C-alpha positions in Angstrom: 46.2 127.3 87.1 45.8 123.6 86.8 45.2 120.8 89.1 48.7 119.3 88.4 48.4 116.3 90.9 44.9 115.1 89.5 46.6 115.2 85.5 49.9 113.6 86.7 47.4 110.6 88.6 45.4 110.6 85.5 48.0 110.5 82.7 51.4 110.1 84.3 54.1 112.1 83.0 51.7 113.3 79.8 49.0 114.9 82.2 51.9 117.8 82.8 52.6 118.0 79.3 48.9 118.4 78.4 48.6 121.1 81.4 51.6 122.9 79.5 49.7 122.6 76.3 46.3 123.8 77.3 47.9 126.8 79.3 50.0 127.6 75.9 46.6 127.9 74.0 44.9 129.9 76.5 47.9 132.3 76.3 47.7 132.4 72.4 44.0 133.3 72.4 44.8 136.2 75.3 47.7 137.3 73.1 45.2 137.6 69.9 42.8 139.3 71.9 45.3 141.9 73.4 46.7 142.8 70.1 43.4 143.0 68.5 42.6 145.8 70.8 45.7 147.5 70.7 47.4 146.0 74.0 50.4 143.9 74.7 51.0 140.7 76.3 53.7 138.9 77.8 54.1 135.3 78.8 55.8 134.0 82.1 56.4 131.0 83.2 57.4 130.1 86.2 56.4 128.0 89.9 55.3 131.0 92.0 53.5 130.8 95.5 52.4 134.3 95.1 50.4 133.4 92.1 48.6 130.7 94.3 47.9 132.9 97.0 46.6 136.0 95.0 44.0 133.4 93.6 43.5 131.9 97.1 40.3 130.1 97.5 39.9 129.7 93.6 43.5 128.1 93.4 43.1 125.7 95.9 45.3 122.3 95.4 46.4 123.9 92.0 49.7 124.6 90.4 50.5 127.7 88.4 51.4 126.8 84.7 51.3 129.8 83.1 50.8 133.8 83.4 50.1 136.4 81.0 50.6 139.8 82.0 48.2 142.1 79.9 48.3 146.2 79.2 49.1 149.0 77.2 51.8 148.8 75.1 53.9 151.9 75.1 57.1 150.2 72.8 60.7 151.0 73.4 62.0 154.2 72.0 64.8 152.5 70.3 62.5 150.1 68.6 60.2 152.7 66.9 60.5 153.0 62.9 61.8 156.1 61.4 60.7 158.0 58.7 
């Protein structure tokens, strides 16, 4: 979540790119951490009022930039290596 209005007000169009870059860096760290612990992660980029609603008071006046879903990776049976 980012204060996109504040970023745009301060840095114009570069504010959006800066918010996306920061979200990508944080997501990358989450990916590395989940992989190190044997879990899986996937990133989703969309604008969704449900995300803002879920984080309620902490998300006031903020915009969803990137969502990372984390969980136990079960893999796809058709992609598992054969021995």
